[in-house]
C-alpha positions in Angstrom: 4.9 5.4 -5.6 7.8 3.2 -4.7 11.6 3.7 -5.5 13.0 1.0 -7.6 16.2 0.5 -4.8 14.0 0.2 -2.2 11.8 -2.6 -3.8 15.2 -4.4 -4.7 16.4 -4.4 -1.2 13.4 -5.8 0.1 13.4 -8.4 -2.4 16.5 -8.9 -1.2 15.7 -9.4 2.3 12.7 -11.8 1.6 15.1 -13.5 -0.4 17.2 -14.4 2.6 14.2 -14.8 4.8 14.3 -18.5 6.7 11.2 -19.8 6.4 9.8 -22.2 9.0 7.2 -24.3 6.2 6.0 -26.3 9.4 5.2 -23.0 11.6 1.4 -22.2 10.2 -1.3 -19.8 10.4 -5.2 -20.2 9.7 -5.2 -17.0 7.3 -9.0 -17.0 7.7 -10.2 -16.0 4.4 -13.4 -13.8 4.3 -16.4 -14.9 3.6 -18.3 -13.8 -0.1 -20.0 -10.2 -0.2 -22.0 -9.6 -2.6 -21.2 -6.4 -5.2 -24.5 -4.5 -3.6 -22.7 -4.7 -0.2 -19.4 -3.4 -0.7 -17.6 0.0 0.1 -16.5 1.1 -3.0 -13.3 2.7 -1.0 -13.3 -0.1 1.3 -12.9 -2.5 -1.4 -10.1 -0.8 -3.2 -7.9 -1.1 0.3 -5.6 -3.3 0.1 -6.1 -7.1 1.3 -4.4 -10.1 0.6 -6.8 -12.6 2.5 -9.8 -10.7 0.6 -7.8 -11.2 -2.9 -7.3 -14.8 -2.3 -11.0 -15.4 -1.7 -12.0 -13.6 -4.5 -9.9 -15.7 -6.7 -11.5 -18.3 -5.7 -14.9 -17.2 -5.7 -14.3 -15.9 -9.3 -12.9 -19.1 -10.6 -16.2 -20.6 -9.2 -18.1 -18.5 -11.2 -16.4 -18.8 -13.9 -16.6 -22.6 -14.1 -20.6 -22.1 -13.7 -20.4 -19.7 -16.9 -18.2 -22.0 -19.4 -21.0 -24.9 -18.5 -23.5 -22.8 -19.8 -25.6 -23.0 -16.6 -28.5 -20.2 -16.4 -27.9 -18.3 -13.2 -31.0 -20.3 -11.9 -29.3 -23.3 -11.6 -26.4 -22.2 -9.7 -27.7 -22.5 -6.2 -25.1 -21.7 -3.6 -22.2 -21.2 -5.7 -20.6 -19.3 -3.1 -20.2 -22.3 -0.2 -17.5 -23.5 0.9 -17.6 -27.1 0.5 -15.4 -29.6 2.5 -12.1 -29.2 0.3 -12.2 -24.9 1.0 -13.5 -23.9 -2.1 -16.7 -22.6 -2.7 -19.4 -24.5 -5.1 -18.0 -27.2 -7.2 -14.8 -26.5 -7.5 -11.7 -28.5 -6.8 -8.0 -27.7 -6.0 -7.1 -29.5 -9.3 -9.3 -27.3 -11.4 -7.9 -24.1 -9.5 -4.7 -24.6 -9.7 -4.8 -25.7 -13.4 -6.5 -22.0 -14.0 -4.2 -20.0 -11.8 -1.3 -21.4 -13.5 -2.7 -20.4 -16.5 -3.5 -16.4 -14.8 0.1 -16.3 -12.6 1.1 -12.9 -14.1 -2.4 -11.6 -12.6 -2.5 -13.9 -9.3 0.3 -12.4 -7.1 0.6 -10.5 -3.9 3.6 -7.9 -3.3 4.9 -9.7 -6.3 4.5 -12.8 -4.2 2.1 -16.0 -5.5 0.5 -17.3 -2.1 -1.4 -19.8 -3.8 1.6 -21.8 -4.1 2.1 -22.0 -0.5 -1.6 -22.1 0.8 -2.5 -25.6 2.5 -6.0 -26.8 3.1 -5.8 -28.5 6.8 -9.1 -29.9 5.9 -10.7 -27.1 8.5 -8.8 -24.4 7.2 -6.4 -22.8 4.7 -3.0 -22.7 6.1 0.5 -20.6 5.4 3.5 -20.0 6.3 3.9 -17.6 9.8 6.7 -15.5 8.2 5.0 -15.5 4.7 1.6 -14.4 6.1 3.8 -12.1 8.4 5.3 -10.4 5.4 2.1 -9.9 3.7 0.4 -8.2 6.5 3.3 -5.7 6.7 2.3 -4.8 3.1 -0.6 -4.3 3.6 0.2 -1.7 6.1 2.7 -0.2 4.3 0.1 0.0 1.5 -2.1 2.1 3.5 0.6 4.3 4.6 1.5 5.0 1.4 -1.7 5.8 0.1 -2.6 8.5 2.8 0.2 10.2 2.4 -1.6 10.5 -1.6 -4.5 11.6 -0.6 -3.1 14.5 0.9 -3.9 17.6 -0.7 0.1 19.4 -1.4 -1.5 22.8 -0.6 -3.9 22.7 2.3 -3.5 19.3 3.1 -7.0 18.1 3.0 -8.0 14.3 2.2 -8.4 13.5 -0.9 -10.6 10.0 -2.2 -8.9 7.2 -1.8 -9.2 6.2 -5.8 -6.5 9.3 -6.3 -9.2 11.4 -8.4 -7.3 14.6 -6.5 -3.1 13.1 -8.1 -3.3 14.4 -12.4 0.3 13.7 -13.7 2.7 16.9 -13.8 5.8 17.8 -16.0 7.3 17.0 -12.4 5.3 13.8 -11.7 1.9 13.2 -9.8 0.1 15.9 -7.5 -1.9 15.6 -5.1 -4.6 19.2 -5.2 -8.2 19.0 -4.2 -10.6 21.0 -6.2 -10.2 24.5 -4.4 -6.8 24.4 -4.4 -6.5 23.6 -8.4 -9.2 26.6 -8.7 -6.7 28.7 -7.4 -3.8 27.6 -9.2 -5.0 26.8 -12.9 -7.1 29.2 -15.5 -10.6 27.7 -16.4 -10.7 26.9 -20.2 -12.9 29.5 -22.3 -13.4 27.7 -25.2 -11.0 29.9 -26.6 -8.9 27.8 -28.9 -12.5 26.1 -30.9 -11.2 25.2 -34.4 -7.3 25.3 -33.8 -5.7 22.2 -34.8 -4.1 20.1 -32.2 -0.4 19.9 -34.1 -0.7 23.6 -34.0 -0.6 23.5 -29.9 2.0 20.5 -30.0 4.5 23.1 -32.2 3.4 26.1 -30.1 3.8 23.9 -26.4 0.4 25.1 -25.3 0.6 23.4 -22.3 -3.1 21.8 -20.7 -1.3 21.5 -17.8 -2.0 25.2 -17.0 -5.4 24.8 -17.5 -8.3 22.9 -15.1 -10.4 20.1 -16.9 -13.2 21.6 -18.9 -15.6 18.7 -17.6 -15.0 18.9 -14.3 -13.6 22.5 -13.9 -12.2 21.5 -10.2 -8.9 19.5 -11.3 -6.0 20.3 -13.4 -5.8 18.9 -17.1 -3.0 16.9 -18.2 -3.9 16.6 -22.4 -5.7 18.3 -24.9 -8.4 15.9 -25.9 -9.2 16.1 -29.8 -10.7 15.1 -32.8 -8.5 12.2 -34.3 -10.3 12.3 -37.7 -10.1 16.2 -37.8 -7.4 17.7 -35.5 -9.5 20.2 -34.1 -9.1 21.0 -30.2 -11.6 20.0 -28.1 -10.4 21.3 -24.4 -7.6 20.1 -21.4 -9.1 17.3 -19.4 -7.7 14.9 -16.8 -6.6 12.0 -17.7 -9.4 9.7 -15.7 -12.0 12.2 -17.9 -10.0 10.8 -21.2 -10.4 7.2 -20.0 -14.2 7.5 -19.6 -14.5 9.5 -23.0 -13.2 6.8 -24.6 -15.8 4.4 -23.7 -18.7 6.8 -23.9 -17.5 9.3 -26.6 -16.5 12.4 -27.1 -18.2 15.7 -25.5 -19.6 18.4 -27.6 
């Protein structure tokens, strides 16, 4: 979604920032929320405070699992203790775990845990850094909002990108009605044809609608890897689903 040049420019600006480590703000980490209470769309929105809190809660839960303790013995493991961390988690244990997962625990290309400090009552971060993460959230929201708009009619699609199939010119957002008007449905006319034959003929899957959802532009030919027969055109999301569920008939 981003141009690499813009990312490098932003990194240069960040590197030159004069961060006053004495000017700090309370980051106000959100409380624990059970998975059943989550709004699926809201949960995927960029929220760096929720992400930091999630890292803490995940480590506290994993600590109990590693100890082999039954769930009935966990008690109120999500409650925040005097050290600002949930359950029986200590800062030393949290830092040790974070060090082994540094490639995962970054936000906007930065590592907030290196600057996070517990005051005895609240978690603190340098004000300039917290402002930077807030601006990242807003920019992410703007980019996703634009990517959700159907390129043909302007309707807004789902947050998680179901309307954005890959094409030869990049990802394009199209709603199901516009996809249905732009691409032809697959009629099963290639049943029994070898996938390699389609490749040699350059028969494109993205000229068709996905055989299963019949609403989005397909991106690849699903085929039997043992016998090589074509099954039909699918979107990438559908292909990923079938890798878990198994092929359709």
